[in-house]
C-alpha positions as CSV (number, residue, x, y, z in Angstrom):
1,M,-96.5,41.3,-216.4
2,S,-94.5,44.1,-214.9
3,P,-95.1,45.1,-211.2
4,S,-96.4,48.5,-212.3
5,R,-99.0,46.9,-214.5
6,F,-100.0,44.5,-211.7
7,V,-100.5,47.5,-209.3
8,A,-102.3,49.5,-212.0
9,V,-104.8,46.6,-212.4
10,L,-105.4,46.4,-208.7
11,L,-105.9,50.2,-208.5
12,V,-108.5,50.1,-211.3
13,F,-110.4,47.4,-209.3
14,L,-110.0,49.1,-206.0
15,L,-110.8,52.6,-207.1
16,A,-113.6,52.0,-209.7
17,G,-115.1,48.7,-208.5
18,P,-116.9,49.8,-205.3
19,P,-118.6,52.9,-206.8
20,I,-119.7,50.9,-209.9
21,G,-121.1,48.3,-207.5
22,A,-123.0,50.9,-205.5
23,V,-124.5,52.4,-208.7
24,T,-125.4,48.8,-209.8
25,V,-127.1,48.1,-206.5
26,S,-129.0,51.4,-206.9
27,L,-130.2,50.7,-210.4
28,V,-130.9,47.0,-210.2
29,G,-132.2,47.2,-206.6
30,G,-134.6,50.0,-207.5
31,L,-135.7,48.2,-210.6
32,A,-136.3,45.0,-208.7
33,A,-138.3,46.8,-206.0
34,L,-140.4,48.4,-208.7
35,I,-141.0,45.1,-210.6
36,H,-141.8,43.2,-207.5
37,G,-144.4,45.8,-206.5
38,D,-143.0,46.5,-203.1
39,E,-144.5,49.3,-201.0
40,T,-144.9,52.7,-202.5
41,G,-141.6,54.6,-202.3
42,M,-139.5,51.5,-201.7
43,A,-138.0,51.6,-205.2
44,G,-137.1,55.2,-204.8
45,L,-135.6,54.5,-201.3
46,V,-133.4,51.7,-202.7
47,F,-132.4,53.8,-205.7
48,Y,-131.4,56.9,-203.7
49,S,-129.8,55.0,-200.8
50,G,-127.6,53.2,-203.3
51,L,-126.5,56.5,-204.8
52,L,-125.9,58.0,-201.4
53,A,-123.8,55.0,-200.5
54,I,-121.2,55.7,-203.1
55,P,-118.8,57.5,-200.7
56,L,-119.0,54.5,-198.3
57,S,-118.8,51.9,-201.1
58,W,-115.1,51.4,-200.5
59,L,-115.8,50.2,-197.0
60,V,-118.4,47.7,-198.1
61,G,-116.9,46.5,-201.4
62,G,-113.2,47.1,-201.0
63,V,-112.3,43.6,-200.0
64,Q,-114.3,42.1,-202.9
65,A,-112.7,44.6,-205.3
66,A,-109.3,43.6,-204.1
67,V,-110.0,39.9,-204.5
68,A,-111.4,40.4,-208.0
69,G,-108.4,42.6,-209.0
70,L,-106.0,40.0,-207.6
71,A,-107.7,37.3,-209.6
72,F,-107.7,39.3,-212.8
73,A,-104.0,40.4,-212.4
74,A,-102.9,36.9,-211.4
75,S,-104.6,35.4,-214.4
76,A,-103.0,38.0,-216.6
77,A,-99.6,37.4,-215.1
78,F,-99.7,33.6,-215.4
79,A,-101.9,33.1,-218.6
80,R,-100.3,36.1,-220.3
81,R,-103.7,37.4,-221.5
82,W,-106.3,39.7,-220.0
83,A,-109.3,37.5,-218.9
84,V,-112.3,39.4,-217.7
85,V,-113.8,36.1,-216.6
86,A,-111.0,35.8,-214.0
87,G,-112.0,39.1,-212.4
88,I,-115.7,38.0,-212.4
89,A,-114.7,34.7,-210.8
90,G,-112.8,36.5,-208.1
91,A,-115.8,38.8,-207.4
92,V,-118.1,35.8,-207.2
93,A,-115.7,34.0,-204.9
94,A,-115.6,37.0,-202.6
95,G,-119.4,37.3,-202.5
96,P,-120.2,34.5,-200.0
97,V,-119.6,36.9,-197.2
98,F,-123.0,38.3,-198.0
99,F,-124.6,34.8,-198.2
100,A,-123.5,34.1,-194.6
101,R,-125.7,37.0,-193.4
102,D,-129.1,36.1,-192.2
103,D,-130.7,39.4,-192.8
104,L,-130.7,39.4,-196.6
105,D,-133.4,37.6,-198.6
106,A,-133.0,36.0,-202.0
107,P,-133.8,39.1,-204.1
108,A,-131.3,41.2,-202.1
109,L,-128.6,38.5,-202.5
110,A,-129.3,38.5,-206.3
111,V,-128.9,42.3,-206.4
112,V,-125.6,42.0,-204.5
113,L,-124.3,39.2,-206.7
114,T,-125.3,41.2,-209.8
115,A,-123.4,44.2,-208.5
116,H,-120.3,42.1,-207.9
117,I,-120.4,40.7,-211.5
118,V,-121.1,44.0,-213.2
119,A,-118.4,45.9,-211.2
120,A,-115.8,43.1,-211.9
121,A,-116.7,42.9,-215.6
122,T,-116.5,46.7,-216.0
123,C,-113.2,47.0,-214.2
124,G,-111.8,44.1,-216.1
125,L,-112.8,45.8,-219.4
126,I,-111.3,49.1,-218.2
127,A,-108.0,47.4,-217.2
128,R,-107.8,45.4,-220.4
129,T,-108.4,48.4,-222.5
130,M,-106.1,50.6,-220.5
131,L,-103.2,48.2,-220.2
132,A,-103.5,45.9,-223.2
133,D,-100.4,45.7,-225.4
134,R,-101.9,44.7,-228.8
135,G,-104.2,42.2,-227.0
136,R,-101.4,40.5,-225.0
137,A,-100.2,41.1,-221.4
138,S,-96.6,41.8,-221.0
């Protein structure tokens, strides 16, 4: 893989991953709050706070996006094919930072992990589509 493609893959993950994660937290978190029957207005609060967090998403998810992008790009460089699973594995590997926190309960951790997986898979598909050369990495 050329250095320019490696950097392009990292940029896809760094620029698109955190906002995709924030939208995922908004949608999945709001839906989870609605399903679990939390207090009135909690689903809306989670939904809108996730959307309002998009400008700050790079501060919260930038490191995880970089790890996922590096995993995806390294996999493509060494295996010579674009493996979306490698990006997902990188995102899951970067997630334990949130598990070390004591203030998040199991449903919140599930929402965070879902956001990592959705963002990494989406960025992996974007990178694969954008940079693929007849299905093979160069």
